[in-house]
MIMARSE-503451 format. One record per residue (C-alpha): residue number from 0; residue in one letter; chain; x, y, z. Coordinates in nm, 3 decimals. Last residue first. Layout:
# residues N
[NUM,A,A,[X,Y,Z]]
...
//
This chain:
# residues 290
[289,G,A,[-3.172,3.901,-0.972]]
[288,R,A,[-3.008,3.623,-0.792]]
[287,K,A,[-3.160,3.271,-0.811]]
[286,S,A,[-2.850,3.122,-0.995]]
[285,I,A,[-2.749,2.792,-1.148]]
[284,R,A,[-2.435,2.798,-1.340]]
[283,A,A,[-2.282,2.520,-1.126]]
[282,K,A,[-1.888,2.539,-1.101]]
[281,P,A,[-1.688,2.293,-1.286]]
[280,V,A,[-1.465,2.047,-1.084]]
[279,A,A,[-1.110,2.073,-1.217]]
[278,L,A,[-0.960,1.717,-1.306]]
[277,G,A,[-0.697,1.640,-1.055]]
[276,P,A,[-0.328,1.655,-1.099]]
[275,V,A,[-0.113,1.337,-1.062]]
[274,D,A,[0.179,1.334,-0.830]]
[273,T,A,[-0.050,1.398,-0.527]]
[272,R,A,[-0.026,1.645,-0.235]]
[271,T,A,[-0.203,1.608,0.101]]
[270,K,A,[-0.490,1.772,0.296]]
[269,Y,A,[-0.700,1.631,0.575]]
[268,V,A,[-1.051,1.717,0.717]]
[267,T,A,[-1.133,1.559,1.045]]
[266,G,A,[-1.424,1.373,1.217]]
[265,E,A,[-1.328,1.319,1.570]]
[264,V,A,[-1.083,1.043,1.658]]
[263,G,A,[-1.155,0.782,1.940]]
[262,G,A,[-1.175,0.502,1.669]]
[261,G,A,[-1.441,0.688,1.476]]
[260,K,A,[-1.562,1.022,1.359]]
[259,A,A,[-1.581,1.043,0.987]]
[258,C,A,[-1.294,1.119,0.749]]
[257,V,A,[-1.255,1.382,0.491]]
[256,V,A,[-0.984,1.378,0.216]]
[255,V,A,[-0.851,1.697,0.039]]
[254,L,A,[-0.618,1.640,-0.236]]
[253,D,A,[-0.395,1.936,-0.353]]
[252,R,A,[-0.241,1.850,-0.696]]
[251,L,A,[-0.486,2.070,-0.896]]
[250,D,A,[-0.195,2.301,-0.987]]
[249,A,A,[-0.355,2.619,-0.838]]
[248,G,A,[-0.525,2.411,-0.573]]
[247,G,A,[-0.787,2.153,-0.579]]
[246,F,A,[-0.880,1.785,-0.593]]
[245,V,A,[-1.161,1.623,-0.398]]
[244,L,A,[-1.221,1.346,-0.138]]
[243,S,A,[-1.478,1.148,0.040]]
[242,I,A,[-1.551,0.916,0.333]]
[241,V,A,[-1.252,0.766,0.516]]
[240,K,A,[-1.357,0.589,0.819]]
[239,K,A,[-1.048,0.381,0.873]]
[238,G,A,[-0.841,0.705,0.896]]
[237,P,A,[-0.563,0.897,0.715]]
[236,A,A,[-0.598,0.670,0.415]]
[235,E,A,[-0.331,0.433,0.304]]
[234,F,A,[-0.300,0.446,-0.080]]
[233,T,A,[-0.383,0.189,-0.327]]
[232,R,A,[-0.262,0.210,-0.687]]
[231,D,A,[-0.364,0.124,-1.049]]
[230,L,A,[-0.675,-0.098,-1.013]]
[229,T,A,[-0.837,-0.175,-1.339]]
[228,G,A,[-1.147,0.018,-1.434]]
[227,D,A,[-1.053,0.105,-1.793]]
[226,S,A,[-0.998,0.471,-1.691]]
[225,R,A,[-0.739,0.355,-1.446]]
[224,F,A,[-0.839,0.307,-1.084]]
[223,R,A,[-0.695,0.488,-0.788]]
[222,H,A,[-0.784,0.344,-0.451]]
[221,I,A,[-0.798,0.518,-0.111]]
[220,A,A,[-0.781,0.295,0.195]]
[219,G,A,[-0.874,0.276,0.560]]
[218,A,A,[-1.078,-0.037,0.509]]
[217,F,A,[-1.381,0.091,0.705]]
[216,L,A,[-1.483,0.311,0.417]]
[215,E,A,[-1.292,0.247,0.088]]
[214,P,A,[-1.204,0.579,-0.076]]
[213,A,A,[-1.245,0.626,-0.449]]
[212,W,A,[-1.012,0.792,-0.705]]
[211,V,A,[-1.088,0.753,-1.077]]
[210,G,A,[-0.819,0.799,-1.327]]
[209,G,A,[-0.906,0.984,-1.639]]
[208,E,A,[-0.559,1.149,-1.678]]
[207,A,A,[-0.667,1.472,-1.532]]
[206,D,A,[-0.802,1.307,-1.222]]
[205,V,A,[-1.144,1.213,-1.118]]
[204,A,A,[-1.292,1.222,-0.757]]
[203,L,A,[-1.538,0.994,-0.576]]
[202,G,A,[-1.710,0.976,-0.238]]
[201,D,A,[-1.826,0.654,-0.073]]
[200,P,A,[-1.697,0.301,-0.144]]
[199,W,A,[-1.778,0.048,0.108]]
[198,G,A,[-1.528,-0.199,0.286]]
[197,E,A,[-1.354,-0.526,0.214]]
[196,T,A,[-1.500,-0.632,-0.109]]
[195,F,A,[-1.513,-0.333,-0.342]]
[194,R,A,[-1.612,-0.349,-0.706]]
[193,A,A,[-1.511,-0.125,-0.993]]
[192,F,A,[-1.656,-0.008,-1.326]]
[191,V,A,[-1.975,-0.198,-1.313]]
[190,R,A,[-2.204,-0.116,-1.608]]
[189,R,A,[-2.484,0.137,-1.680]]
[188,N,A,[-2.550,0.168,-2.055]]
[187,R,A,[-2.741,0.485,-2.058]]
[186,L,A,[-2.757,0.840,-1.910]]
[185,T,A,[-2.920,1.169,-2.027]]
[184,R,A,[-2.719,1.463,-2.148]]
[183,D,A,[-2.904,1.499,-2.483]]
[182,S,A,[-2.592,1.372,-2.664]]
[181,T,A,[-2.577,1.077,-2.435]]
[180,V,A,[-2.366,1.045,-2.125]]
[179,D,A,[-2.252,0.675,-2.102]]
[178,F,A,[-2.270,0.541,-1.754]]
[177,A,A,[-2.000,0.394,-1.523]]
[176,Y,A,[-2.084,0.230,-1.193]]
[175,V,A,[-1.862,0.221,-0.881]]
[174,C,A,[-1.932,-0.071,-0.653]]
[173,R,A,[-2.025,-0.182,-0.295]]
[172,A,A,[-2.393,-0.234,-0.384]]
[171,F,A,[-2.472,-0.047,-0.056]]
[170,A,A,[-2.237,0.247,-0.156]]
[169,D,A,[-2.348,0.292,-0.515]]
[168,V,A,[-2.065,0.517,-0.634]]
[167,L,A,[-2.122,0.698,-0.969]]
[166,Y,A,[-1.893,0.759,-1.257]]
[165,L,A,[-2.048,0.954,-1.560]]
[164,A,A,[-1.890,0.906,-1.899]]
[163,K,A,[-1.875,1.119,-2.214]]
[162,G,A,[-1.747,1.434,-2.034]]
[161,D,A,[-1.417,1.422,-2.208]]
[160,P,A,[-1.233,1.435,-1.876]]
[159,S,A,[-1.463,1.158,-1.727]]
[158,F,A,[-1.734,1.296,-1.504]]
[157,G,A,[-1.770,1.263,-1.134]]
[156,M,A,[-2.016,1.135,-0.871]]
[155,G,A,[-2.008,1.009,-0.507]]
[154,N,A,[-2.310,0.853,-0.359]]
[153,S,A,[-2.633,0.693,-0.472]]
[152,C,A,[-2.739,0.439,-0.220]]
[151,E,A,[-2.935,0.147,-0.364]]
[150,L,A,[-2.969,0.264,-0.712]]
[149,G,A,[-3.184,0.066,-0.956]]
[148,G,A,[-3.430,0.324,-1.059]]
[147,E,A,[-3.458,0.579,-1.341]]
[146,W,A,[-3.171,0.762,-1.495]]
[145,V,A,[-3.181,1.107,-1.663]]
[144,L,A,[-3.493,1.241,-1.492]]
[143,T,A,[-3.488,1.612,-1.600]]
[142,V,A,[-3.526,1.917,-1.387]]
[141,A,A,[-3.539,2.273,-1.547]]
[140,G,A,[-3.393,2.550,-1.320]]
[139,D,A,[-3.270,2.755,-1.607]]
[138,P,A,[-2.913,2.656,-1.523]]
[137,D,A,[-3.010,2.290,-1.559]]
[136,I,A,[-3.088,2.036,-1.283]]
[135,R,A,[-3.024,1.682,-1.397]]
[134,Y,A,[-3.170,1.390,-1.195]]
[133,I,A,[-3.056,1.044,-1.098]]
[132,D,A,[-3.277,0.775,-0.947]]
[131,G,A,[-3.303,0.562,-0.621]]
[130,P,A,[-3.461,0.228,-0.579]]
[129,D,A,[-3.648,0.179,-0.242]]
[128,T,A,[-3.404,0.097,0.019]]
[127,D,A,[-3.314,-0.157,0.284]]
[126,P,A,[-3.016,-0.087,0.518]]
[125,I,A,[-2.736,-0.333,0.501]]
[124,G,A,[-2.648,-0.559,0.793]]
[123,N,A,[-2.790,-0.872,0.651]]
[122,T,A,[-3.125,-0.697,0.592]]
[121,V,A,[-3.207,-0.370,0.769]]
[120,T,A,[-3.542,-0.189,0.795]]
[119,D,A,[-3.648,0.182,0.836]]
[118,L,A,[-3.635,0.236,0.467]]
[117,G,A,[-3.393,0.448,0.256]]
[116,N,A,[-3.491,0.640,-0.050]]
[115,V,A,[-3.174,0.790,-0.178]]
[114,S,A,[-3.181,1.039,-0.465]]
[113,G,A,[-2.896,1.110,-0.700]]
[112,V,A,[-2.771,1.442,-0.833]]
[111,F,A,[-2.643,1.576,-1.168]]
[110,I,A,[-2.609,1.953,-1.176]]
[109,S,A,[-2.591,2.161,-1.480]]
[108,G,A,[-2.298,2.412,-1.542]]
[107,L,A,[-2.249,2.330,-1.907]]
[106,Q,A,[-1.923,2.139,-1.833]]
[105,D,A,[-2.098,1.903,-1.599]]
[104,V,A,[-2.152,1.935,-1.221]]
[103,A,A,[-2.162,1.632,-0.987]]
[102,L,A,[-2.380,1.540,-0.694]]
[101,D,A,[-2.384,1.344,-0.364]]
[100,N,A,[-2.694,1.263,-0.164]]
[99,F,A,[-3.058,1.367,-0.203]]
[98,T,A,[-3.320,1.267,0.033]]
[97,K,A,[-3.681,1.104,0.043]]
[96,T,A,[-3.738,1.176,-0.331]]
[95,L,A,[-3.976,0.902,-0.436]]
[94,K,A,[-4.098,0.949,-0.796]]
[93,G,A,[-4.433,1.017,-0.964]]
[92,P,A,[-4.375,1.375,-1.033]]
[91,Y,A,[-4.045,1.506,-0.885]]
[90,T,A,[-4.008,1.642,-0.536]]
[89,K,A,[-3.756,1.869,-0.367]]
[88,L,A,[-3.536,2.032,-0.629]]
[87,I,A,[-3.447,2.404,-0.646]]
[86,D,A,[-3.510,2.474,-0.279]]
[85,T,A,[-3.386,2.812,-0.163]]
[84,T,A,[-3.148,2.822,0.138]]
[83,Q,A,[-3.135,3.132,0.360]]
[82,G,A,[-2.931,3.433,0.316]]
[81,G,A,[-2.604,3.584,0.466]]
[80,E,A,[-2.372,3.437,0.197]]
[79,Y,A,[-2.585,3.264,-0.078]]
[78,W,A,[-2.762,2.924,-0.066]]
[77,L,A,[-2.925,2.711,-0.335]]
[76,A,A,[-3.104,2.389,-0.242]]
[75,V,A,[-3.136,2.030,-0.339]]
[74,S,A,[-3.399,1.882,-0.106]]
[73,P,A,[-3.395,1.668,0.217]]
[72,G,A,[-3.019,1.691,0.203]]
[71,T,A,[-2.817,1.843,-0.088]]
[70,V,A,[-2.633,2.170,-0.114]]
[69,V,A,[-2.571,2.411,-0.408]]
[68,L,A,[-2.342,2.704,-0.295]]
[67,G,A,[-2.314,3.065,-0.398]]
[66,G,A,[-2.050,3.282,-0.531]]
[65,D,A,[-2.182,3.364,-0.876]]
[64,E,A,[-2.026,3.069,-1.060]]
[63,T,A,[-2.174,2.824,-0.824]]
[62,L,A,[-1.984,2.588,-0.588]]
[61,A,A,[-2.130,2.233,-0.552]]
[60,I,A,[-2.191,2.051,-0.229]]
[59,G,A,[-2.316,1.686,-0.182]]
[58,G,A,[-2.396,1.480,0.126]]
[57,V,A,[-2.585,1.732,0.339]]
[56,G,A,[-2.781,1.531,0.580]]
[55,K,A,[-2.862,1.826,0.807]]
[54,R,A,[-2.935,2.186,0.745]]
[53,A,A,[-3.073,2.480,0.946]]
[52,E,A,[-2.994,2.361,1.299]]
[51,K,A,[-2.634,2.270,1.195]]
[50,S,A,[-2.576,2.623,1.078]]
[49,I,A,[-2.494,2.704,0.719]]
[48,V,A,[-2.150,2.860,0.656]]
[47,T,A,[-1.997,2.790,0.994]]
[46,Q,A,[-1.612,2.868,1.007]]
[45,P,A,[-1.335,2.637,1.062]]
[44,K,A,[-0.999,2.780,1.160]]
[43,G,A,[-0.741,2.926,0.932]]
[42,G,A,[-0.413,2.828,0.779]]
[41,P,A,[-0.564,2.808,0.424]]
[40,T,A,[-0.933,2.907,0.473]]
[39,V,A,[-1.179,2.658,0.639]]
[38,R,A,[-1.528,2.620,0.543]]
[37,Y,A,[-1.840,2.466,0.705]]
[36,V,A,[-2.190,2.322,0.633]]
[35,G,A,[-2.418,2.217,0.899]]
[34,G,A,[-2.563,1.914,1.069]]
[33,R,A,[-2.457,1.668,1.331]]
[32,T,A,[-2.506,1.363,1.111]]
[31,A,A,[-2.412,1.494,0.762]]
[30,D,A,[-2.126,1.729,0.881]]
[29,S,A,[-2.054,1.928,0.562]]
[28,F,A,[-1.740,2.064,0.373]]
[27,Y,A,[-1.602,2.363,0.207]]
[26,V,A,[-1.223,2.414,0.168]]
[25,T,A,[-1.082,2.763,0.090]]
[24,G,A,[-0.805,2.734,-0.158]]
[23,R,A,[-0.868,3.082,-0.317]]
[22,D,A,[-1.037,2.933,-0.630]]
[21,D,A,[-1.272,2.720,-0.426]]
[20,I,A,[-1.211,2.371,-0.293]]
[19,R,A,[-1.500,2.118,-0.227]]
[18,P,A,[-1.547,1.839,0.028]]
[17,A,A,[-1.893,1.672,0.035]]
[16,E,A,[-1.899,1.472,0.364]]
[15,L,A,[-1.792,1.454,0.722]]
[14,L,A,[-1.977,1.228,0.970]]
[13,G,A,[-1.900,1.392,1.314]]
[12,F,A,[-1.687,1.695,1.367]]
[11,G,A,[-1.398,1.816,1.582]]
[10,T,A,[-1.130,1.864,1.320]]
[9,A,A,[-1.005,2.090,1.060]]
[8,I,A,[-0.670,2.118,0.859]]
[7,P,A,[-0.509,1.777,0.941]]
[6,E,A,[-0.203,1.730,0.722]]
[5,F,A,[-0.165,1.397,0.534]]
[4,K,A,[0.161,1.259,0.383]]
[3,L,A,[0.078,1.002,0.131]]
[2,T,A,[0.152,0.636,0.146]]
[1,D,A,[0.146,0.347,-0.099]]
[0,M,A,[-0.004,0.002,-0.002]]
//
């Protein structure tokens, strides 16, 4: 197993999720269980962006071109500094939308987001679910169902460098799926891209070479898969409960990794450097200003 040198940059949280890095190196992240969205500037201390009372269950965050945030949870919502959140997707005709988890932004500034419809029952240690779906939210606010059903726990998402494939983690199925992105930006041809056997995958990031990076929760590992799905390298994570990761920085070689509380360690945000640059995450072009 390869090693990376991790530096903690924020700690004292529960189940951390949804890391994102802005143009100034500020890291945004959420605490899904305790609630809230936070940020930490380089060398600074964590600041509250959205209070824990105002928002829980945030599994996905996107930066917008006009300085706002898109956050998930019981809805997909838009937030601006000093304001309240405004729902942009809460229900869809004829579909269950109990909660929304992770998301990705395509090159046109649209948001792709998955729904998770958990039940209050557990089978063989895995929560039961009704099938989840994938939606696209365009800059004009239009919502399109781009993949229907078959997802147990939709999680991390990312596009290939050419935008022709969407990678998506299904945590309960213990795999990363790949979908073809059609000319009308819907999805087809779902196939298993990578499987996990020891732990569960969660978040996901794509690098500039088309490699897919995914943590393995409970295994304390971060895997890099080549674009054909074969395993390239495995890195030791900074904690067993590694959840999600994102590339950023001026050269896109900063890698921010978040770990959940466990083993006597609070939920912590870590930063390291990689030899392969990441793929820049586009900003959403959705806006409710004006």
